[in-house]
N, C-alpha and C positions, 0 to 999 in steps of 0.2 A: 081342401080340394085344390089341385094345382091350377094355376092360371093358364089359359090357352096361350100358345106361343105368340099369336098375333091378336091380342085382345082389343086393339084399337082399329082393327080392320073388319069390315063386314064380310060375311061368308061369301057373298057374290064377288067382291073385289079380290078376296083371297083366291077364289076359284080361277078368276081371270089371270091373276099373277102366276099361279102355279102352272096353268096351261101354257103361258108364255115361256116359263122356264123349261117345261117339257119339250117345247118345240125349238128351243135355242140350240144351235149347233154346239157340239162338244168343245170346239176351239174357242167359241165365244164364252162358254161357261168357264173354261180354264182361264181365259184372259180376265174375266170378271173376278175370279178368285185372286189372281195376281194383283189386280188393281186394289182389292180390299186389303191384301197383305201390305202393299206399299202404303196405302192410306193409314193403316194402323201403325206402321213404322214411322211415318211422318208425324203422327199425333204423339207417339212416344218421344220422338226427338224434340218436338215442340215443348213437351213437359220437362224434358231434361234441360233445354235452353232456358226455360223459366226459372228452374231451380239453380242452374249454374250459368248465369249470363256471361261470364268471362271464359267459358269453356271453348276450346278450339273445336273445329269440325271433327278432328280425330278423337278428341275426348268425348264429344257427344256420341259418336259412333260406338265407342267403348262402353259408355254408360247405358246406351240403348241395348247393347249386347248383354250387359250385366242384368238387365231386366228379364232376360230369357234364359240365361245360363247361370248355373250355380258358381260359387266362388272358386272351387277347384277347377272347373272347366275354364273359367276366365283366366286363371293363372296359367294353366297348361296350354291353352290355345293362343292367348294374347300376351302372356307374361305381364298381366296387369291385375293387380289385387284391388278389387273394389273397396275392401275395408281400409286400405291405406289411403284411398282417395275419397273417403266419405265426406 
């Protein structure tokens, strides 16, 4: 049987949270999504910096992009082969 999405949240708390989300203006919802995307990118960059402490900011950006794009796309878009820089 699948776990509920919010298994650590009481039904009452979940109900309040969902109601707040429903009432939130669309612009705020979109801003929240962009903040979450930025946070995820920052976490990915932090992980890259831990694995490659000598990497420049540009290399970190490329390695983060390589987490989301396949090798062929990285070469075509950035002219950077992740396999050559493993």
